[in-house]
N, C-alpha and C positions, 0 to 999 in steps of 0.2 A: 505495499500500500502506498502512494506516496502523501508522505505531507508537502504542504505548502506552507509557510509562512513567511506574511513580509512586514516589513517594518514600514512604518507612520511614508517615510518617504520615497519606500518602493509603491505604497498604495498611489501619495499622490503622483510618481513618475507613472504610474500606468493608468490611472485617472487621465493623466493630460495625454499619455500614446494612442488610446480609446477614443478622446474627443478631438483630436487631429483631423484634418479637412482632407489630407492627402492619406489619409492613410486604408489600406485594403480592404474589403468586405473578410476577406479570408482569415486578415491578418488580426483584425477585431474581435471575428470569433477566437483566435487563439488566446487575446487576452484575457475573454470572458470567462475560458476554460480556466483560467488563471485565477481572476479575480474570485470563483464562485469556489474552486479547490481553495483560495484562503479561509474564505467562509465559512469552511467545514463541510460540504459536499462531497458525495462522495463519486468516483469514477464513472459509475454506471449511471447516477442522478443524474450526472453533467453532462455525458452523451446522450440521455435519454431526453434531457431538455434540450441542447441544438442539437439533438435528429443528427447525431456522425456515431459512427461506430465505437466503442470501448476504448479500441486498437490505437486509434487516433486519436485519442486524448490522451490516452497515459503517453503515447509516442511525444506528444508537443505540452506534457506534464514534465515530463522527462528530459526532453530540451531546453525547457524553462532551467530546473532545477538543476541544469550543469551548464547553461551559460548565461542566462537571464534574460533580459527582454529583448537583447539581438537577437537570438537564435528563432524569434519569432516570425518577424519578416519573412517572404518569399526570398528565398536568393538569385539573382543574379542569372539569366539560362544564358546554358552555352549555345556557343554557333561561330562564326564571323561576322563580323559587324559589315550594315550593308554599304556594299560599295556605290550607293545610290547617297551620296551625303548631301545634305543641305543645302552647301556649296553648291551641288550638281545641279540637284532641281531647283536652284533656283537660276541658274542657264538655263536649263533646260527651258522653265517658266517664261525667261526675258526673251528664249532664242522664239517660241509659241506669240508671245504679244508682240512679237516684232508683225505680224498679219499679213507681209510678204507672200507667203504661201499656204498651201495644208498640207499636213501632219501625218502620217497612221503612227502607229505601232512601232513597226519596221524601222521606217525612216528615222525618227527618231532615234531608236537603239543607235543604229547607223553612223549617223550625225555625234552620240555622244564619244559611240569609238573612235571615229576619227576626229575628232576635235579634243578628246579629252581623255583617250586610250582607254576608256572602260566599254568593256564587252558583256552587257545584258542581254537577256534574251527578250524579246518585243512583248511577249505575253508576260514575262515577270514586270518589266516595266509597266504596262500598260494599265496591272493591280498596282503597282504601288502611284503612278500618276491619278489613277483613280481615289484609293486615300487619301493623298495631298489635295484632293479635289481640284486635280490643276487639270480643265477638258482643251481638250486636242481637237482640231478640227479632225473630220475624215472623209475623203476625199470621195469616196463611194455613196455619200448620200446627195450630195447635189453640187453641180460645178458651174450656178449660178456666177457666185464672183468673179467666176475667172473668166467671162464674156465681154468681149468690149461691146459697147453699148450704143459705138457708132457703126459697126459689121452690124451687131444685132437690126439694128432699124433701117439697113438697107434692105437684111433679108425677110426683115416685115412686107417691105414695100414690095421686092420682088414677088412674095406670096401671096399680094392682095391682088397683085396684077395675075397671079394665074387662078386666084379664084374664080377672077369675073372672065376668065374664058381664055383673055388675050396672049399674046405670046408673046414671051422675052425674046431682043433681039438679041441679046447678050446681057453675059454677068456684068454685072456694073464694077467690080471687084475681083481679084486673083483670089482663088481658094486657098 
């Protein structure tokens, strides 16, 4: 049986940690386990109250007794840091914001490889850009913004002439 007996200073620290705005819910539950154990609750009663297994409650109480409050938060997840750093994300945002062309995720991945030497798959890059709420134009949706208004007006006039049943003598400009 594990007994938790906190000092007044530890109780104050527990209260401050539990009320912190940035605390994660799982860490808050672990602090609650420690508080209830200090209040004299048994492991099965704490497990039932928090609706988790007794094994997990014992695990976290043992961790607290061994290492204190710093053992309760989740540890950083392992893995490589993303190659799409905030600086690169801002470079992509600036390039897309220029608006002089439309982009696909594959084209942006190629641009990143050519300009910054970072090789990312288009699917993964598209997912990361979506998470960053960066909207890039896709060329398969429409091409209206790429049309020359003068040529469109000329072709529209030719179309109206044809619809009236008249013959065009020659195109007004080269295709």
